[in-house]
MDAnalysis code that builds the backbone (N, CA, C; Angstrom):
import MDAnalysis as mda
import numpy as np

u = mda.Universe.empty(171, n_residues=57, atom_resindex=np.repeat(np.arange(57), 3), trajectory=True)
u.add_TopologyAttr("name", ["N", "CA", "C"] * 57)
u.add_TopologyAttr("resid", np.arange(1, 58))
u.add_TopologyAttr("resname", ["LEU", "GLN", "GLU", "PRO", "VAL", "ASP", "ILE", "GLU", "SER", "VAL", "THR", "ILE", "ARG", "PHE", "SER", "ALA", "SER", "ILE", "GLY", "ILE", "THR", "ILE", "ARG", "LYS", "PRO", "GLN", "ASP", "GLN", "ARG", "SER", "LEU", "PRO", "GLU", "LEU", "LEU", "ARG", "ASP", "ALA", "ASP", "ALA", "ALA", "MET", "TYR", "ARG", "ALA", "LYS", "GLY", "ARG", "GLY", "PRO", "GLY", "ARG", "THR", "ALA", "PHE", "HIS", "ARG"])
u.atoms.positions = np.array([
    [111.134, 90.786, 110.887],
    [110.249, 89.649, 110.779],
    [110.709, 88.650, 109.722],
    [111.593, 89.057, 108.856],
    [112.017, 88.151, 107.798],
    [113.013, 87.109, 108.282],
    [113.779, 87.420, 109.325],
    [114.790, 86.495, 109.818],
    [114.163, 85.466, 110.751],
    [114.448, 84.181, 110.534],
    [113.939, 83.160, 111.456],
    [114.621, 83.270, 112.815],
    [113.953, 82.796, 113.845],
    [114.468, 82.820, 115.214],
    [114.628, 81.377, 115.672],
    [115.791, 81.060, 116.237],
    [116.031, 79.718, 116.782],
    [115.824, 79.743, 118.286],
    [114.912, 78.921, 118.774],
    [114.630, 78.796, 120.202],
    [114.704, 77.319, 120.558],
    [115.661, 76.987, 121.394],
    [115.842, 75.602, 121.837],
    [115.839, 74.629, 120.660],
    [116.673, 74.912, 119.679],
    [116.858, 74.062, 118.492],
    [115.629, 73.987, 117.587],
    [114.700, 74.895, 117.753],
    [113.519, 74.963, 116.886],
    [113.563, 76.298, 116.145],
    [113.445, 76.248, 114.827],
    [113.439, 77.468, 114.028],
    [112.000, 77.944, 113.860],
    [111.783, 79.201, 114.223],
    [110.444, 79.795, 114.137],
    [110.496, 80.956, 113.152],
    [109.546, 80.991, 112.246],
    [109.441, 82.089, 111.280],
    [108.162, 82.879, 111.589],
    [108.304, 84.183, 111.606],
    [107.180, 85.066, 111.893],
    [106.784, 85.813, 110.630],
    [105.527, 86.176, 110.547],
    [105.054, 87.062, 109.486],
    [103.960, 87.941, 110.083],
    [103.674, 89.026, 109.404],
    [102.629, 89.932, 109.879],
    [101.833, 90.441, 108.684],
    [100.543, 90.529, 108.859],
    [99.666, 91.146, 107.871],
    [99.105, 92.406, 108.514],
    [99.134, 93.508, 107.765],
    [98.776, 94.801, 108.341],
    [97.663, 95.450, 107.525],
    [96.643, 95.938, 108.221],
    [95.566, 96.697, 107.599],
    [95.688, 98.152, 108.010],
    [95.579, 99.051, 107.043],
    [95.801, 100.474, 107.297],
    [94.595, 101.275, 106.828],
    [94.186, 102.213, 107.651],
    [93.194, 103.198, 107.235],
    [93.722, 104.568, 107.639],
    [93.375, 105.578, 106.890],
    [93.865, 106.936, 107.153],
    [92.669, 107.834, 107.401],
    [92.785, 108.667, 108.429],
    [91.717, 109.621, 108.745],
    [92.160, 111.004, 108.303],
    [91.455, 111.567, 107.343],
    [91.739, 112.914, 106.864],
    [90.958, 113.910, 107.719],
    [91.369, 115.185, 107.740],
    [90.692, 116.169, 108.594],
    [89.181, 116.254, 108.362],
    [88.736, 116.097, 107.130],
    [87.303, 116.196, 106.832],
    [86.552, 114.888, 107.083],
    [87.269, 113.842, 107.456],
    [86.682, 112.519, 107.697],
    [85.837, 112.557, 108.969],
    [84.616, 112.058, 108.886],
    [83.700, 112.074, 110.029],
    [83.592, 110.724, 110.734],
    [84.434, 109.744, 110.346],
    [84.353, 108.429, 110.981],
    [84.790, 108.499, 112.443],
    [84.113, 107.739, 113.274],
    [84.463, 107.646, 114.694],
    [85.624, 106.665, 114.858],
    [86.197, 106.634, 116.060],
    [87.284, 105.693, 116.333],
    [86.848, 104.246, 116.104],
    [85.678, 103.822, 116.605],
    [85.258, 102.443, 116.316],
    [85.133, 102.154, 114.813],
    [84.682, 103.137, 114.041],
    [84.576, 102.945, 112.590],
    [85.954, 102.833, 111.949],
    [86.905, 103.651, 112.407],
    [88.274, 103.569, 111.889],
    [88.887, 102.206, 112.189],
    [88.673, 101.720, 113.408],
    [89.198, 100.404, 113.782],
    [88.545, 99.299, 112.958],
    [87.255, 99.421, 112.708],
    [86.547, 98.433, 111.878],
    [87.137, 98.402, 110.470],
    [87.387, 99.592, 109.910],
    [87.932, 99.671, 108.553],
    [89.359, 99.121, 108.492],
    [90.171, 99.421, 109.510],
    [91.533, 98.881, 109.559],
    [91.499, 97.363, 109.712],
    [90.572, 96.868, 110.506],
    [90.430, 95.426, 110.702],
    [90.038, 94.738, 109.389],
    [89.109, 95.339, 108.660],
    [88.696, 94.772, 107.370],
    [89.880, 94.746, 106.403],
    [90.680, 95.813, 106.403],
    [91.865, 95.852, 105.541],
    [92.868, 94.776, 105.950],
    [93.021, 94.551, 107.255],
    [93.943, 93.519, 107.725],
    [93.519, 92.144, 107.206],
    [92.227, 91.847, 107.246],
    [91.764, 90.548, 106.764],
    [91.932, 90.419, 105.253],
    [91.813, 91.531, 104.510],
    [92.118, 91.488, 103.078],
    [93.598, 91.177, 102.875],
    [94.468, 91.802, 103.692],
    [95.911, 91.535, 103.601],
    [96.202, 90.074, 103.907],
    [95.595, 89.532, 104.948],
    [95.794, 88.120, 105.303],
    [95.369, 87.205, 104.159],
    [94.301, 87.568, 103.465],
    [93.821, 86.760, 102.353],
    [94.778, 86.735, 101.173],
    [95.663, 87.717, 101.101],
    [96.647, 87.790, 100.014],
    [97.904, 86.986, 100.313],
    [98.022, 86.516, 101.555],
    [99.188, 85.720, 101.929],
    [99.970, 86.380, 103.043],
    [100.962, 85.666, 103.575],
    [101.725, 86.190, 104.709],
    [102.560, 87.414, 104.333],
    [102.714, 88.299, 105.305],
    [103.583, 89.458, 105.132],
    [103.053, 90.505, 104.173],
    [101.743, 90.670, 104.088],
    [101.156, 91.626, 103.144],
    [100.507, 92.788, 103.887],
    [100.256, 93.865, 103.150],
    [99.534, 95.013, 103.693],
    [98.346, 95.313, 102.782],
    [97.351, 95.991, 103.354],
    [96.196, 96.431, 102.571],
    [95.710, 97.749, 103.159],
    [95.283, 98.645, 102.289],
    [94.738, 99.932, 102.698],
    [93.227, 99.919, 102.547],
    [92.548, 100.533, 103.515],
    [91.109, 100.755, 103.374],
    [90.945, 102.088, 102.669],
    [90.128, 102.115, 101.640],
    [89.923, 103.369, 100.899],
    [88.473, 103.786, 100.997],
])
């Protein structure tokens, strides 16, 4: 993602923000709850700028 891509004489730069949550064996969260937590972490990462990650704790 760090390297720019040239398409028809136009340079395009990509970035990604990633939100991560981890489910431990004793964790009782459902799949929708895990996705909600990962989504919230992703938006925290986006708020920090391009190309960042954030963990839900």
